[in-house]
N, C-alpha and C positions, 0 to 999 in steps of 0.2 A: 615453594614446595610443589612438586608435580604429582598428580594423582592418576591412577589407572582406574578403569571401570570397576574393578573389584573394591575400590576404596582405599587400597593400600598405596603407600608412596611408591612412585616409580623408581626403579633401581636399574643400574647398568653394571655390567661386568667389567671390571677394570683389572688390568694385569699389573700387579705390583709384587713386592716380595712376599706378601701374605696372600695374594689372590683372593680378595674378598669382595662382597657386594658393597657398593657405595651408593648413597643417595645422589641423585642427579638433579641439577637445576633445570635441565631441559629434557624433553622426551628422548628416549633412545632412538637412534636412526631406524627408520622403517618399522616403527612400532605403531600400528594403527589403533591398537587398543588403549593407548595412553593418551589422556587428555588432561589439560590443566583444569584445576578446580574452577577457575574463572570461566573457562569455556563451557563447562558443564552447567554452571549457573545461568549463563547467558543463553545457552541452548534452550532454555525454557521459553524464550520469547516465541519460538515457532509453535510450541504447545499452547501458549496463551492465545496467540492469534488464531490457531486452529480451533480452540474451544469457542472463541467469540464468533468465528465464521460459521461454526456448526449451529450455534444458537440462531444466528441470522438466517441460515439456510432453512432451518425448521420453521421459523417465523414467516419467512418469505413463501415457503411452500404452503403453509396454512392459509395465509392471506390470499395467495394466488389461486388456491383451490376454489375460493368463493367468487371468483370473477364470473359475471353473467352478462350476456348480451342478447337482446331480443331479435336482432337482425343478423345473426351469424350464419354464414353459409358454409363455414368450415366444420367438418364432422367432428374434429377434436374439441372445438370450442375455444374461447379466449383464455381459458386457464391452462392450456397445454404448455405454452411457452414459459410462463412463470414457474410452473412445476418442473419443467426440464432444466431451467436455470437453477432451481433449488437443489435438484439432484446433483448437478455438476458441482455446485458450490459445496454441497455436503460431502461429496467424494474428496474434493480438494482439501476440505477441513479435516477429514479423517486421515488423509495422508500426512498433513502437518502434525496432527496429534500423535500418530503412531510411528511415523518415520521422519522425525525432525532432522533438519540439516545440521551441519556442524555449528558449534557455538560461534557467535560473532560478537565483536566489541560494539557496545552501544555508543552512539556518537556523543560527544561532549564538547563543551566550549562553543565556538562559533558555528560548527557544523550542526549542533543541536538547535541553536537559535535559528539558523536558516531553515531547518526542517519545521520548527514550530511556526515560523512566520509563513511558510508555504501552506501549511495546513490551515492556519488562521485566514489566509487570503482566500482559499477555496471555500471555507465555511462562510466567510463574509460575502463572497460572490453569490452563493446560493440565496442568501437573505436579501441582497440588494438588487438582484437581477430584475425582478418585476417592478419594484418602485422606481428604480433609476433608469432602467432600460438596458437592452442588450448591448448596444454599441459602447456607451460609456463604461458600463460595468466590466465588459470583456476587455476593453482597452486598458483599464486600470489594472485588472487582474494579470493580464499578459505582461504589462510593463513591470509590475512589482515582481512577478516570478522571473522575468528575464534579468532583473537586477540581482535577484537572489542567486541566479546561476552565474553571476560574474559580469553582466553587461553594464554599460553606462546608462544613465537616466535618459539622455537625449535619444540615442538609437532605440532604447527600449520603449520609449513613448511612441516614436514613429512606428515601430513594429506593432505595438498594441493597437494603435489607431488603424493601421493598414489591415491587419489581420481581422479585427472586429468588423470593419466595413466590408471586407471581402467575404467573410462568413455570413454577414447579414444579407448581402446581395445574393449569395449562393442559396441560402435557406429560404428567405422570404419571397422575393419575386421569382427566382428560377425554379425552386422545388415546391413552392407554394406552402411551405411550413411557416406559419406566423410566429414571429419572435416578439417578445415584449418590447414595446416602444418606450415605455416609461413616461413619467410625468413631464420630463424635459421636452419630449417630442410630441406631446398631446395624447399620450396613451392612456 
């Protein structure tokens, strides 16, 4: 059954001997106000994400407001950038809350498993980065994510090692931003 925004079943005009309204299994052509019940329910995902992002924005702004530095030469201080990011995140969250996009189908089956694995890899990467070190942690994360995107293990491993070494060289010696070496490399 198809539902319109008013909550009533969507109907279409059909020409028959009695010329009457009939229920339709699909939305009438060019009817923007008609949505399936499933799309309305899944449209809530934007609102849920918007609410979570708004809470994060408020927390980020409160924590960022307390940043202090004794040797700041900037007239705005160190708390200006986090507060600016909190405002931008808050505005984005409010847009998601009050003007959500059209409903989307949630992934299921293999697509859902791949997304869960990708999130798990990124969370694990954050936890193992310092103890293991930048190069092996980044190489493993890139390899697993490349396989999740459809690559084979051999080329994915080569890609992971190459990118992690290249990023380490770029950030540590060239830009002077130290990255964790990890216990394997004497860090």
